[in-house]
PyMOL CGO cylinders between C-alpha atoms (Angstrom):
from pymol import cmd
from pymol.cgo import CYLINDER

trace = [
    CYLINDER, 0.00, 0.00, 0.00, 2.80, 2.40, 0.86, 0.3, 1, 1, 1, 1, 1, 1,
    CYLINDER, 2.80, 2.40, 0.86, 4.47, 1.65, -2.48, 0.3, 1, 1, 1, 1, 1, 1,
    CYLINDER, 4.47, 1.65, -2.48, 1.20, 2.47, -4.31, 0.3, 1, 1, 1, 1, 1, 1,
    CYLINDER, 1.20, 2.47, -4.31, 0.94, 5.80, -2.51, 0.3, 1, 1, 1, 1, 1, 1,
    CYLINDER, 0.94, 5.80, -2.51, 4.53, 6.58, -3.41, 0.3, 1, 1, 1, 1, 1, 1,
    CYLINDER, 4.53, 6.58, -3.41, 3.87, 5.75, -7.07, 0.3, 1, 1, 1, 1, 1, 1,
    CYLINDER, 3.87, 5.75, -7.07, 0.67, 7.81, -7.09, 0.3, 1, 1, 1, 1, 1, 1,
    CYLINDER, 0.67, 7.81, -7.09, 2.48, 10.78, -5.62, 0.3, 1, 1, 1, 1, 1, 1,
    CYLINDER, 2.48, 10.78, -5.62, 5.23, 10.45, -8.20, 0.3, 1, 1, 1, 1, 1, 1,
    CYLINDER, 5.23, 10.45, -8.20, 2.73, 10.33, -11.07, 0.3, 1, 1, 1, 1, 1, 1,
    CYLINDER, 2.73, 10.33, -11.07, 0.85, 13.36, -9.75, 0.3, 1, 1, 1, 1, 1, 1,
    CYLINDER, 0.85, 13.36, -9.75, 4.10, 15.30, -9.37, 0.3, 1, 1, 1, 1, 1, 1,
    CYLINDER, 4.10, 15.30, -9.37, 5.13, 14.41, -12.93, 0.3, 1, 1, 1, 1, 1, 1,
    CYLINDER, 5.13, 14.41, -12.93, 1.74, 15.46, -14.28, 0.3, 1, 1, 1, 1, 1, 1,
    CYLINDER, 1.74, 15.46, -14.28, 1.93, 18.70, -12.31, 0.3, 1, 1, 1, 1, 1, 1,
    CYLINDER, 1.93, 18.70, -12.31, 5.39, 19.50, -13.69, 0.3, 1, 1, 1, 1, 1, 1,
    CYLINDER, 5.39, 19.50, -13.69, 4.26, 18.61, -17.21, 0.3, 1, 1, 1, 1, 1, 1,
    CYLINDER, 4.26, 18.61, -17.21, 1.25, 20.90, -16.81, 0.3, 1, 1, 1, 1, 1, 1,
    CYLINDER, 1.25, 20.90, -16.81, 3.45, 23.80, -15.75, 0.3, 1, 1, 1, 1, 1, 1,
    CYLINDER, 3.45, 23.80, -15.75, 5.87, 23.14, -18.59, 0.3, 1, 1, 1, 1, 1, 1,
    CYLINDER, 5.87, 23.14, -18.59, 3.09, 23.19, -21.16, 0.3, 1, 1, 1, 1, 1, 1,
    CYLINDER, 3.09, 23.19, -21.16, 1.53, 26.46, -19.94, 0.3, 1, 1, 1, 1, 1, 1,
    CYLINDER, 1.53, 26.46, -19.94, 1.78, 29.13, -22.65, 0.3, 1, 1, 1, 1, 1, 1,
    CYLINDER, 1.78, 29.13, -22.65, 4.38, 31.81, -21.92, 0.3, 1, 1, 1, 1, 1, 1,
    CYLINDER, 4.38, 31.81, -21.92, 3.39, 35.34, -20.97, 0.3, 1, 1, 1, 1, 1, 1,
    CYLINDER, 3.39, 35.34, -20.97, 4.39, 38.21, -23.26, 0.3, 1, 1, 1, 1, 1, 1,
    CYLINDER, 4.39, 38.21, -23.26, 4.96, 41.75, -21.98, 0.3, 1, 1, 1, 1, 1, 1,
    CYLINDER, 4.96, 41.75, -21.98, 4.60, 44.94, -24.01, 0.3, 1, 1, 1, 1, 1, 1,
    CYLINDER, 4.60, 44.94, -24.01, 5.63, 48.55, -23.51, 0.3, 1, 1, 1, 1, 1, 1,
    CYLINDER, 5.63, 48.55, -23.51, 4.55, 51.75, -25.24, 0.3, 1, 1, 1, 1, 1, 1,
    CYLINDER, 4.55, 51.75, -25.24, 7.77, 53.59, -24.46, 0.3, 1, 1, 1, 1, 1, 1,
    CYLINDER, 7.77, 53.59, -24.46, 10.55, 50.99, -24.50, 0.3, 1, 1, 1, 1, 1, 1,
    CYLINDER, 10.55, 50.99, -24.50, 12.72, 51.56, -27.58, 0.3, 1, 1, 1, 1, 1, 1,
    CYLINDER, 12.72, 51.56, -27.58, 10.78, 54.66, -28.62, 0.3, 1, 1, 1, 1, 1, 1,
    CYLINDER, 10.78, 54.66, -28.62, 13.04, 56.68, -30.90, 0.3, 1, 1, 1, 1, 1, 1,
    CYLINDER, 13.04, 56.68, -30.90, 13.41, 60.29, -29.70, 0.3, 1, 1, 1, 1, 1, 1,
    CYLINDER, 13.41, 60.29, -29.70, 12.44, 63.10, -32.00, 0.3, 1, 1, 1, 1, 1, 1,
    CYLINDER, 12.44, 63.10, -32.00, 15.15, 65.18, -33.63, 0.3, 1, 1, 1, 1, 1, 1,
    CYLINDER, 15.15, 65.18, -33.63, 16.87, 67.24, -30.97, 0.3, 1, 1, 1, 1, 1, 1,
    CYLINDER, 16.87, 67.24, -30.97, 15.93, 70.91, -30.77, 0.3, 1, 1, 1, 1, 1, 1,
    CYLINDER, 15.93, 70.91, -30.77, 17.40, 73.74, -28.66, 0.3, 1, 1, 1, 1, 1, 1,
    CYLINDER, 17.40, 73.74, -28.66, 16.19, 74.06, -25.07, 0.3, 1, 1, 1, 1, 1, 1,
    CYLINDER, 16.19, 74.06, -25.07, 13.02, 76.17, -25.42, 0.3, 1, 1, 1, 1, 1, 1,
    CYLINDER, 13.02, 76.17, -25.42, 13.56, 78.01, -22.14, 0.3, 1, 1, 1, 1, 1, 1,
    CYLINDER, 13.56, 78.01, -22.14, 10.72, 76.31, -20.27, 0.3, 1, 1, 1, 1, 1, 1,
    CYLINDER, 10.72, 76.31, -20.27, 9.92, 72.98, -18.65, 0.3, 1, 1, 1, 1, 1, 1,
    CYLINDER, 9.92, 72.98, -18.65, 6.96, 70.64, -18.88, 0.3, 1, 1, 1, 1, 1, 1,
    CYLINDER, 6.96, 70.64, -18.88, 5.23, 68.57, -16.24, 0.3, 1, 1, 1, 1, 1, 1,
    CYLINDER, 5.23, 68.57, -16.24, 3.35, 65.57, -17.65, 0.3, 1, 1, 1, 1, 1, 1,
    CYLINDER, 3.35, 65.57, -17.65, 1.10, 64.59, -14.76, 0.3, 1, 1, 1, 1, 1, 1,
    CYLINDER, 1.10, 64.59, -14.76, -0.42, 61.19, -14.05, 0.3, 1, 1, 1, 1, 1, 1,
    CYLINDER, -0.42, 61.19, -14.05, -2.69, 59.96, -16.82, 0.3, 1, 1, 1, 1, 1, 1,
    CYLINDER, -2.69, 59.96, -16.82, -6.15, 58.54, -16.12, 0.3, 1, 1, 1, 1, 1, 1,
    CYLINDER, -6.15, 58.54, -16.12, -7.69, 55.74, -18.20, 0.3, 1, 1, 1, 1, 1, 1,
    CYLINDER, -7.69, 55.74, -18.20, -11.13, 54.06, -18.32, 0.3, 1, 1, 1, 1, 1, 1,
    CYLINDER, -11.13, 54.06, -18.32, -11.61, 51.49, -15.56, 0.3, 1, 1, 1, 1, 1, 1,
    CYLINDER, -11.61, 51.49, -15.56, -12.22, 48.63, -18.00, 0.3, 1, 1, 1, 1, 1, 1,
    CYLINDER, -12.22, 48.63, -18.00, -8.71, 48.89, -19.46, 0.3, 1, 1, 1, 1, 1, 1,
    CYLINDER, -8.71, 48.89, -19.46, -6.91, 49.77, -16.21, 0.3, 1, 1, 1, 1, 1, 1,
    CYLINDER, -6.91, 49.77, -16.21, -5.37, 46.32, -15.83, 0.3, 1, 1, 1, 1, 1, 1,
    CYLINDER, -5.37, 46.32, -15.83, -2.12, 44.63, -16.76, 0.3, 1, 1, 1, 1, 1, 1,
    CYLINDER, -2.12, 44.63, -16.76, -3.70, 42.25, -19.30, 0.3, 1, 1, 1, 1, 1, 1,
    CYLINDER, -3.70, 42.25, -19.30, -4.39, 43.45, -22.83, 0.3, 1, 1, 1, 1, 1, 1,
    CYLINDER, -4.39, 43.45, -22.83, -8.10, 44.14, -23.25, 0.3, 1, 1, 1, 1, 1, 1,
    CYLINDER, -8.10, 44.14, -23.25, -9.08, 43.59, -26.87, 0.3, 1, 1, 1, 1, 1, 1,
    CYLINDER, -9.08, 43.59, -26.87, -12.24, 44.17, -28.84, 0.3, 1, 1, 1, 1, 1, 1,
    CYLINDER, -12.24, 44.17, -28.84, -13.26, 40.94, -30.53, 0.3, 1, 1, 1, 1, 1, 1,
    CYLINDER, -13.26, 40.94, -30.53, -16.84, 41.67, -31.57, 0.3, 1, 1, 1, 1, 1, 1,
    CYLINDER, -16.84, 41.67, -31.57, -19.62, 44.20, -31.32, 0.3, 1, 1, 1, 1, 1, 1,
    CYLINDER, -19.62, 44.20, -31.32, -19.93, 45.07, -27.65, 0.3, 1, 1, 1, 1, 1, 1,
    CYLINDER, -19.93, 45.07, -27.65, -17.57, 42.27, -26.62, 0.3, 1, 1, 1, 1, 1, 1,
    CYLINDER, -17.57, 42.27, -26.62, -14.09, 42.49, -25.13, 0.3, 1, 1, 1, 1, 1, 1,
    CYLINDER, -14.09, 42.49, -25.13, -11.61, 39.78, -24.19, 0.3, 1, 1, 1, 1, 1, 1,
    CYLINDER, -11.61, 39.78, -24.19, -9.04, 39.81, -21.40, 0.3, 1, 1, 1, 1, 1, 1,
    CYLINDER, -9.04, 39.81, -21.40, -5.78, 38.22, -22.56, 0.3, 1, 1, 1, 1, 1, 1,
    CYLINDER, -5.78, 38.22, -22.56, -4.00, 36.52, -19.66, 0.3, 1, 1, 1, 1, 1, 1,
    CYLINDER, -4.00, 36.52, -19.66, -0.85, 35.73, -21.64, 0.3, 1, 1, 1, 1, 1, 1,
    CYLINDER, -0.85, 35.73, -21.64, -0.52, 39.18, -23.29, 0.3, 1, 1, 1, 1, 1, 1,
    CYLINDER, -0.52, 39.18, -23.29, 0.29, 41.87, -20.71, 0.3, 1, 1, 1, 1, 1, 1,
    CYLINDER, 0.29, 41.87, -20.71, 1.55, 45.43, -20.38, 0.3, 1, 1, 1, 1, 1, 1,
    CYLINDER, 1.55, 45.43, -20.38, 4.88, 45.79, -18.58, 0.3, 1, 1, 1, 1, 1, 1,
    CYLINDER, 4.88, 45.79, -18.58, 3.19, 48.34, -16.25, 0.3, 1, 1, 1, 1, 1, 1,
    CYLINDER, 3.19, 48.34, -16.25, -0.41, 49.56, -15.84, 0.3, 1, 1, 1, 1, 1, 1,
    CYLINDER, -0.41, 49.56, -15.84, -1.75, 51.23, -19.03, 0.3, 1, 1, 1, 1, 1, 1,
    CYLINDER, -1.75, 51.23, -19.03, -2.00, 54.64, -17.33, 0.3, 1, 1, 1, 1, 1, 1,
    CYLINDER, -2.00, 54.64, -17.33, 1.72, 54.47, -16.53, 0.3, 1, 1, 1, 1, 1, 1,
    CYLINDER, 1.72, 54.47, -16.53, 2.56, 53.16, -20.02, 0.3, 1, 1, 1, 1, 1, 1,
    CYLINDER, 2.56, 53.16, -20.02, 0.68, 56.00, -21.73, 0.3, 1, 1, 1, 1, 1, 1,
    CYLINDER, 0.68, 56.00, -21.73, 2.05, 58.62, -19.34, 0.3, 1, 1, 1, 1, 1, 1,
    CYLINDER, 2.05, 58.62, -19.34, 5.66, 57.53, -19.84, 0.3, 1, 1, 1, 1, 1, 1,
    CYLINDER, 5.66, 57.53, -19.84, 5.27, 57.36, -23.62, 0.3, 1, 1, 1, 1, 1, 1,
    CYLINDER, 5.27, 57.36, -23.62, 3.64, 60.82, -23.71, 0.3, 1, 1, 1, 1, 1, 1,
    CYLINDER, 3.64, 60.82, -23.71, 6.41, 62.26, -21.55, 0.3, 1, 1, 1, 1, 1, 1,
    CYLINDER, 6.41, 62.26, -21.55, 9.13, 60.91, -23.84, 0.3, 1, 1, 1, 1, 1, 1,
    CYLINDER, 9.13, 60.91, -23.84, 7.35, 61.99, -27.02, 0.3, 1, 1, 1, 1, 1, 1,
    CYLINDER, 7.35, 61.99, -27.02, 6.44, 65.51, -25.84, 0.3, 1, 1, 1, 1, 1, 1,
    CYLINDER, 6.44, 65.51, -25.84, 9.91, 66.08, -24.37, 0.3, 1, 1, 1, 1, 1, 1,
    CYLINDER, 9.91, 66.08, -24.37, 11.43, 64.97, -27.66, 0.3, 1, 1, 1, 1, 1, 1,
    CYLINDER, 11.43, 64.97, -27.66, 9.15, 67.23, -29.70, 0.3, 1, 1, 1, 1, 1, 1,
    CYLINDER, 9.15, 67.23, -29.70, 9.86, 70.31, -27.60, 0.3, 1, 1, 1, 1, 1, 1,
    CYLINDER, 9.86, 70.31, -27.60, 13.40, 69.69, -26.42, 0.3, 1, 1, 1, 1, 1, 1,
    CYLINDER, 13.40, 69.69, -26.42, 12.05, 70.39, -22.92, 0.3, 1, 1, 1, 1, 1, 1,
    CYLINDER, 12.05, 70.39, -22.92, 12.69, 68.50, -19.67, 0.3, 1, 1, 1, 1, 1, 1,
    CYLINDER, 12.69, 68.50, -19.67, 9.77, 66.83, -17.89, 0.3, 1, 1, 1, 1, 1, 1,
    CYLINDER, 9.77, 66.83, -17.89, 10.03, 67.87, -14.22, 0.3, 1, 1, 1, 1, 1, 1,
    CYLINDER, 10.03, 67.87, -14.22, 7.11, 65.82, -12.91, 0.3, 1, 1, 1, 1, 1, 1,
    CYLINDER, 7.11, 65.82, -12.91, 8.01, 64.74, -9.36, 0.3, 1, 1, 1, 1, 1, 1,
    CYLINDER, 8.01, 64.74, -9.36, 11.24, 66.77, -9.71, 0.3, 1, 1, 1, 1, 1, 1,
    CYLINDER, 11.24, 66.77, -9.71, 11.93, 70.22, -8.32, 0.3, 1, 1, 1, 1, 1, 1,
    CYLINDER, 11.93, 70.22, -8.32, 12.39, 72.68, -11.22, 0.3, 1, 1, 1, 1, 1, 1,
    CYLINDER, 12.39, 72.68, -11.22, 14.76, 75.63, -10.91, 0.3, 1, 1, 1, 1, 1, 1,
    CYLINDER, 14.76, 75.63, -10.91, 13.43, 78.59, -8.95, 0.3, 1, 1, 1, 1, 1, 1,
    CYLINDER, 13.43, 78.59, -8.95, 11.18, 80.89, -11.01, 0.3, 1, 1, 1, 1, 1, 1,
    CYLINDER, 11.18, 80.89, -11.01, 11.30, 78.46, -13.93, 0.3, 1, 1, 1, 1, 1, 1,
    CYLINDER, 11.30, 78.46, -13.93, 8.51, 78.52, -16.51, 0.3, 1, 1, 1, 1, 1, 1,
    CYLINDER, 8.51, 78.52, -16.51, 6.63, 75.21, -16.29, 0.3, 1, 1, 1, 1, 1, 1,
    CYLINDER, 6.63, 75.21, -16.29, 3.72, 74.03, -18.43, 0.3, 1, 1, 1, 1, 1, 1,
    CYLINDER, 3.72, 74.03, -18.43, 1.57, 71.43, -16.67, 0.3, 1, 1, 1, 1, 1, 1,
    CYLINDER, 1.57, 71.43, -16.67, -0.04, 68.80, -18.88, 0.3, 1, 1, 1, 1, 1, 1,
    CYLINDER, -0.04, 68.80, -18.88, -3.01, 66.75, -17.67, 0.3, 1, 1, 1, 1, 1, 1,
    CYLINDER, -3.01, 66.75, -17.67, -4.41, 63.87, -19.73, 0.3, 1, 1, 1, 1, 1, 1,
    CYLINDER, -4.41, 63.87, -19.73, -7.66, 61.97, -19.33, 0.3, 1, 1, 1, 1, 1, 1,
    CYLINDER, -7.66, 61.97, -19.33, -7.93, 59.04, -21.73, 0.3, 1, 1, 1, 1, 1, 1,
    CYLINDER, -7.93, 59.04, -21.73, -11.55, 58.59, -22.80, 0.3, 1, 1, 1, 1, 1, 1,
    CYLINDER, -11.55, 58.59, -22.80, -11.03, 55.52, -25.00, 0.3, 1, 1, 1, 1, 1, 1,
    CYLINDER, -11.03, 55.52, -25.00, -8.11, 53.11, -25.35, 0.3, 1, 1, 1, 1, 1, 1,
    CYLINDER, -8.11, 53.11, -25.35, -9.27, 50.48, -27.80, 0.3, 1, 1, 1, 1, 1, 1,
    CYLINDER, -9.27, 50.48, -27.80, -7.38, 47.49, -29.17, 0.3, 1, 1, 1, 1, 1, 1,
    CYLINDER, -7.38, 47.49, -29.17, -8.76, 45.55, -32.14, 0.3, 1, 1, 1, 1, 1, 1,
    CYLINDER, -8.76, 45.55, -32.14, -6.09, 43.06, -33.31, 0.3, 1, 1, 1, 1, 1, 1,
    CYLINDER, -6.09, 43.06, -33.31, -5.68, 43.04, -37.07, 0.3, 1, 1, 1, 1, 1, 1,
    CYLINDER, -5.68, 43.04, -37.07, -7.86, 46.16, -37.37, 0.3, 1, 1, 1, 1, 1, 1,
    CYLINDER, -7.86, 46.16, -37.37, -6.97, 49.24, -35.36, 0.3, 1, 1, 1, 1, 1, 1,
    CYLINDER, -6.97, 49.24, -35.36, -5.49, 50.80, -32.22, 0.3, 1, 1, 1, 1, 1, 1,
    CYLINDER, -5.49, 50.80, -32.22, -7.30, 53.87, -30.91, 0.3, 1, 1, 1, 1, 1, 1,
    CYLINDER, -7.30, 53.87, -30.91, -6.41, 56.53, -28.36, 0.3, 1, 1, 1, 1, 1, 1,
    CYLINDER, -6.41, 56.53, -28.36, -8.97, 59.22, -27.59, 0.3, 1, 1, 1, 1, 1, 1,
    CYLINDER, -8.97, 59.22, -27.59, -7.91, 61.72, -24.93, 0.3, 1, 1, 1, 1, 1, 1,
    CYLINDER, -7.91, 61.72, -24.93, -8.96, 65.03, -23.42, 0.3, 1, 1, 1, 1, 1, 1,
    CYLINDER, -8.96, 65.03, -23.42, -5.93, 66.99, -22.26, 0.3, 1, 1, 1, 1, 1, 1,
    CYLINDER, -5.93, 66.99, -22.26, -5.08, 70.40, -20.89, 0.3, 1, 1, 1, 1, 1, 1,
    CYLINDER, -5.08, 70.40, -20.89, -2.05, 72.65, -20.76, 0.3, 1, 1, 1, 1, 1, 1,
    CYLINDER, -2.05, 72.65, -20.76, -1.63, 75.27, -18.03, 0.3, 1, 1, 1, 1, 1, 1,
    CYLINDER, -1.63, 75.27, -18.03, 1.23, 77.55, -17.18, 0.3, 1, 1, 1, 1, 1, 1,
    CYLINDER, 1.23, 77.55, -17.18, 2.09, 76.91, -13.52, 0.3, 1, 1, 1, 1, 1, 1,
    CYLINDER, 2.09, 76.91, -13.52, 0.91, 79.81, -11.41, 0.3, 1, 1, 1, 1, 1, 1,
    CYLINDER, 0.91, 79.81, -11.41, -1.68, 80.89, -13.97, 0.3, 1, 1, 1, 1, 1, 1,
    CYLINDER, -1.68, 80.89, -13.97, -5.43, 80.31, -13.94, 0.3, 1, 1, 1, 1, 1, 1,
    CYLINDER, -5.43, 80.31, -13.94, -5.68, 80.13, -17.74, 0.3, 1, 1, 1, 1, 1, 1,
    CYLINDER, -5.68, 80.13, -17.74, -6.12, 76.58, -19.00, 0.3, 1, 1, 1, 1, 1, 1,
    CYLINDER, -6.12, 76.58, -19.00, -6.18, 75.36, -22.60, 0.3, 1, 1, 1, 1, 1, 1,
    CYLINDER, -6.18, 75.36, -22.60, -8.30, 72.21, -22.90, 0.3, 1, 1, 1, 1, 1, 1,
    CYLINDER, -8.30, 72.21, -22.90, -8.34, 70.17, -26.11, 0.3, 1, 1, 1, 1, 1, 1,
    CYLINDER, -8.34, 70.17, -26.11, -9.23, 66.74, -27.41, 0.3, 1, 1, 1, 1, 1, 1,
    CYLINDER, -9.23, 66.74, -27.41, -7.19, 64.43, -29.64, 0.3, 1, 1, 1, 1, 1, 1,
    CYLINDER, -7.19, 64.43, -29.64, -8.31, 61.21, -31.29, 0.3, 1, 1, 1, 1, 1, 1,
    CYLINDER, -8.31, 61.21, -31.29, -5.74, 59.00, -33.01, 0.3, 1, 1, 1, 1, 1, 1,
    CYLINDER, -5.74, 59.00, -33.01, -6.80, 55.82, -34.78, 0.3, 1, 1, 1, 1, 1, 1,
    CYLINDER, -6.80, 55.82, -34.78, -4.09, 53.68, -36.37, 0.3, 1, 1, 1, 1, 1, 1,
    CYLINDER, -4.09, 53.68, -36.37, -4.73, 50.77, -38.70, 0.3, 1, 1, 1, 1, 1, 1,
    CYLINDER, -4.73, 50.77, -38.70, -2.75, 47.68, -37.65, 0.3, 1, 1, 1, 1, 1, 1,
    CYLINDER, -2.75, 47.68, -37.65, -1.80, 44.32, -39.11, 0.3, 1, 1, 1, 1, 1, 1,
    CYLINDER, -1.80, 44.32, -39.11, -2.20, 40.91, -37.54, 0.3, 1, 1, 1, 1, 1, 1,
    CYLINDER, -2.20, 40.91, -37.54, -0.54, 40.07, -34.23, 0.3, 1, 1, 1, 1, 1, 1,
    CYLINDER, -0.54, 40.07, -34.23, -0.11, 41.77, -30.89, 0.3, 1, 1, 1, 1, 1, 1,
    CYLINDER, -0.11, 41.77, -30.89, 3.26, 43.32, -31.77, 0.3, 1, 1, 1, 1, 1, 1,
    CYLINDER, 3.26, 43.32, -31.77, 1.55, 45.19, -34.62, 0.3, 1, 1, 1, 1, 1, 1,
    CYLINDER, 1.55, 45.19, -34.62, -1.24, 46.24, -32.26, 0.3, 1, 1, 1, 1, 1, 1,
    CYLINDER, -1.24, 46.24, -32.26, 1.21, 47.69, -29.73, 0.3, 1, 1, 1, 1, 1, 1,
    CYLINDER, 1.21, 47.69, -29.73, 3.11, 49.51, -32.49, 0.3, 1, 1, 1, 1, 1, 1,
    CYLINDER, 3.11, 49.51, -32.49, -0.21, 51.02, -33.56, 0.3, 1, 1, 1, 1, 1, 1,
    CYLINDER, -0.21, 51.02, -33.56, -0.77, 52.30, -30.04, 0.3, 1, 1, 1, 1, 1, 1,
    CYLINDER, -0.77, 52.30, -30.04, 2.74, 53.78, -30.05, 0.3, 1, 1, 1, 1, 1, 1,
    CYLINDER, 2.74, 53.78, -30.05, 1.95, 55.69, -33.25, 0.3, 1, 1, 1, 1, 1, 1,
    CYLINDER, 1.95, 55.69, -33.25, -1.32, 56.89, -31.73, 0.3, 1, 1, 1, 1, 1, 1,
    CYLINDER, -1.32, 56.89, -31.73, 0.47, 58.13, -28.60, 0.3, 1, 1, 1, 1, 1, 1,
    CYLINDER, 0.47, 58.13, -28.60, 3.00, 60.00, -30.75, 0.3, 1, 1, 1, 1, 1, 1,
    CYLINDER, 3.00, 60.00, -30.75, 0.21, 61.69, -32.71, 0.3, 1, 1, 1, 1, 1, 1,
    CYLINDER, 0.21, 61.69, -32.71, -1.49, 62.84, -29.50, 0.3, 1, 1, 1, 1, 1, 1,
    CYLINDER, -1.49, 62.84, -29.50, 1.87, 63.99, -28.12, 0.3, 1, 1, 1, 1, 1, 1,
    CYLINDER, 1.87, 63.99, -28.12, 2.51, 66.06, -31.25, 0.3, 1, 1, 1, 1, 1, 1,
    CYLINDER, 2.51, 66.06, -31.25, -0.80, 67.84, -30.72, 0.3, 1, 1, 1, 1, 1, 1,
    CYLINDER, -0.80, 67.84, -30.72, 0.03, 68.57, -27.09, 0.3, 1, 1, 1, 1, 1, 1,
    CYLINDER, 0.03, 68.57, -27.09, 3.48, 69.85, -28.07, 0.3, 1, 1, 1, 1, 1, 1,
    CYLINDER, 3.48, 69.85, -28.07, 1.89, 72.24, -30.58, 0.3, 1, 1, 1, 1, 1, 1,
    CYLINDER, 1.89, 72.24, -30.58, -0.43, 73.55, -27.87, 0.3, 1, 1, 1, 1, 1, 1,
    CYLINDER, -0.43, 73.55, -27.87, 2.50, 74.14, -25.51, 0.3, 1, 1, 1, 1, 1, 1,
    CYLINDER, 2.50, 74.14, -25.51, 4.34, 76.07, -28.24, 0.3, 1, 1, 1, 1, 1, 1,
    CYLINDER, 4.34, 76.07, -28.24, 1.15, 78.04, -28.88, 0.3, 1, 1, 1, 1, 1, 1,
    CYLINDER, 1.15, 78.04, -28.88, 0.84, 78.98, -25.22, 0.3, 1, 1, 1, 1, 1, 1,
    CYLINDER, 0.84, 78.98, -25.22, 4.51, 79.88, -25.02, 0.3, 1, 1, 1, 1, 1, 1,
    CYLINDER, 4.51, 79.88, -25.02, 3.96, 82.24, -27.99, 0.3, 1, 1, 1, 1, 1, 1,
    CYLINDER, 3.96, 82.24, -27.99, 1.02, 83.85, -26.21, 0.3, 1, 1, 1, 1, 1, 1,
    CYLINDER, 1.02, 83.85, -26.21, -1.66, 82.40, -28.51, 0.3, 1, 1, 1, 1, 1, 1,
    CYLINDER, -1.66, 82.40, -28.51, -3.18, 79.48, -26.63, 0.3, 1, 1, 1, 1, 1, 1,
    CYLINDER, -3.18, 79.48, -26.63, -4.98, 77.57, -29.38, 0.3, 1, 1, 1, 1, 1, 1,
    CYLINDER, -4.98, 77.57, -29.38, -5.80, 73.89, -29.80, 0.3, 1, 1, 1, 1, 1, 1,
    CYLINDER, -5.80, 73.89, -29.80, -3.98, 72.23, -32.73, 0.3, 1, 1, 1, 1, 1, 1,
]
cmd.load_cgo(trace, "trace")
């Protein structure tokens, strides 16, 4: 009887190990890793502060949330963001806007005394992923000169057609983020020139 229990335990252990070995691997994606910086430009004489981004609750998770039919979404356990989507979008926006303007992002960093700082707030309304179809980023954002009550609020919608596969989907989201960042950079330049107009 003891020998049978030992054999049973060994078989169960082997099956357990085999089950773990056959589990599909997880893949992690980033919107900012490897992002090529824009052509360098002279320091514009001001700083930016890209504040924390907010995203819809249904996509605020590490797994990729994809649209697979009308009104239906799927949660992909094996396809994940390397950090929460709000952080991914915020980091990518910071890199892209900094690159466009040649300005330093001083979020969570003390800027020089009496420095000119433009604060950028972003509220993502839609962050949609349709593999083989499109990647969409729809955001309401604002730019405000620190210490001023004047706020410029605008909206940007970037939809990028994508090929098959999750790598292509993530690259589509990267392009969408860059397009939104370009609009924000134009608004910052507009405010710095005393115009304050949405792109």
